[in-house]
C-alpha positions in Angstrom: 111.4 131.5 88.6 112.8 133.7 85.8 116.0 133.0 83.9 117.6 136.0 85.6 116.2 135.1 89.0 118.2 131.8 89.1 121.5 133.7 89.1 120.5 135.3 92.5 121.4 131.9 94.1 124.9 131.8 92.7 127.9 134.0 92.9 128.1 134.3 89.1 127.0 132.7 85.9 130.3 130.8 85.9 129.5 129.5 89.4 126.2 128.2 88.2 127.9 126.5 85.2 130.5 124.9 87.5 127.9 123.6 89.9 125.9 122.1 87.1 129.1 120.4 85.8 130.0 119.3 89.3 126.6 117.7 89.7 126.9 116.0 86.3 130.4 114.6 86.9 130.1 113.7 90.6 127.9 110.5 90.5 130.7 108.4 89.1 128.5 105.4 89.1 129.3 102.2 87.3 127.0 101.5 84.3 123.9 99.5 85.2 124.9 96.7 82.8 128.1 96.2 84.9 126.4 96.0 88.3 126.2 92.2 88.4 129.5 90.6 87.4 128.3 87.3 88.8 126.5 86.7 85.5 128.1 84.4 83.1 130.5 86.5 81.0 128.6 86.0 77.8 125.4 87.4 79.4 127.4 90.3 80.9 128.9 91.3 77.6 125.5 91.1 75.9 124.1 93.4 78.5 126.9 95.9 77.5 125.8 95.7 73.8 122.1 96.0 74.8 122.9 99.1 76.9 123.9 101.0 73.7 120.2 101.9 72.9 119.7 103.1 76.5 122.9 105.2 76.2 121.6 106.8 73.0 118.3 107.7 74.6 120.1 109.1 77.7 122.3 111.4 75.5 119.3 112.5 73.4 117.4 113.3 76.6 120.4 115.1 78.2 120.9 117.4 75.2 117.2 117.7 74.4 117.3 116.4 70.9 116.1 113.3 69.1 118.3 114.1 66.1 121.5 112.3 65.3 123.5 115.5 66.0 122.7 115.0 69.7 126.0 113.1 69.9 127.9 116.1 68.6 126.3 118.3 71.2 127.2 115.8 73.9 130.8 115.5 72.9 131.1 119.3 72.6 129.7 119.6 76.1 132.2 117.0 77.4 135.1 118.6 75.6 134.4 122.1 76.7 133.8 121.1 80.3 136.9 119.0 80.6 139.2 121.5 79.0 137.9 124.3 81.1 137.9 122.3 84.3 140.5 119.4 84.2 139.1 117.9 87.4 136.1 116.7 85.4 138.5 115.0 83.0 140.0 113.3 86.0 136.5 112.2 87.1 135.9 110.6 83.7 139.3 108.9 83.9 138.5 107.6 87.4 135.1 106.3 86.1 136.8 104.6 83.2 139.4 103.1 85.5 136.6 101.7 87.7 134.8 100.2 84.7 138.1 98.6 83.5 138.7 97.2 87.0 135.2 95.7 87.2 135.4 94.2 83.7 138.9 92.8 84.5 137.5 91.0 87.6 134.6 89.7 85.5 136.9 88.4 82.8 139.2 86.7 85.4 136.2 85.0 87.0 135.1 83.9 83.5 138.5 82.4 82.9 138.4 80.6 86.3 135.0 79.1 85.3 136.3 78.1 81.9 133.9 80.4 80.0 136.6 82.1 77.9 140.0 81.3 76.6 142.9 81.3 79.1 145.4 82.9 76.7 143.6 86.2 76.8 144.7 89.1 79.0 141.6 90.1 81.1 142.8 93.7 81.5 143.3 94.1 77.8 140.0 92.5 77.1 138.4 95.0 79.4 140.0 98.0 77.8 139.0 96.6 74.3 135.4 96.0 75.3 135.0 99.4 76.9 136.6 101.1 73.8 134.3 99.1 71.5 131.2 100.0 73.4 132.1 103.7 73.5 132.8 103.7 69.7 129.5 101.9 69.0 127.7 104.4 71.2 128.9 107.1 68.8 128.3 105.0 65.7 124.7 104.4 66.9 124.0 108.0 66.0 125.9 108.4 62.8 126.4 105.1 61.0 123.7 104.3 58.4 124.5 100.6 58.5 123.5 100.4 62.2 120.3 102.3 61.5 119.3 100.0 58.6 120.2 96.7 60.3 118.2 96.3 63.5 120.4 93.2 64.3 123.7 94.9 63.9 124.6 95.0 67.6 123.6 91.3 67.9 125.8 90.4 65.0 128.7 92.4 66.4 128.2 90.8 69.8 128.2 87.3 68.2 131.4 88.0 66.2 133.0 89.4 69.4 132.0 86.4 71.4 133.5 83.9 68.9 137.0 85.3 69.7 136.6 84.8 73.4 134.8 81.5 73.9 136.6 78.3 74.6 
């Protein structure tokens, strides 16, 4: 099929673009590392840190670049898509809300099992961990310290865990 031939199946170039975006934003799946919240919370959190390398590979594959600028292409894609079509921003927001809900339930269970401190707010912990992992996903592309230190994510995890454990 030729590049021009593909447009035959769509009303317009814009229709093709929208349908590609719709396909990308529709799955709304929870991340694989969050699919078993019955794990002890320490193991679950570590899986989140471990997933950072998988996320980097996913982004590189998605934008077709092994270079560090892949993250910039990815964020530009997200920004342009969500500004042009706000419903895709809502899909991201719903996905984030789902992640926070799952993490909150996991942190509550961990408190019930005595794995983490009782004086911590599970919902705030969830938001904090999600924000940390999202920022580390970005830094995994651009921060020279992470590139030089193969154990940086383990060190960050260990430091994070110290604040939670009983």
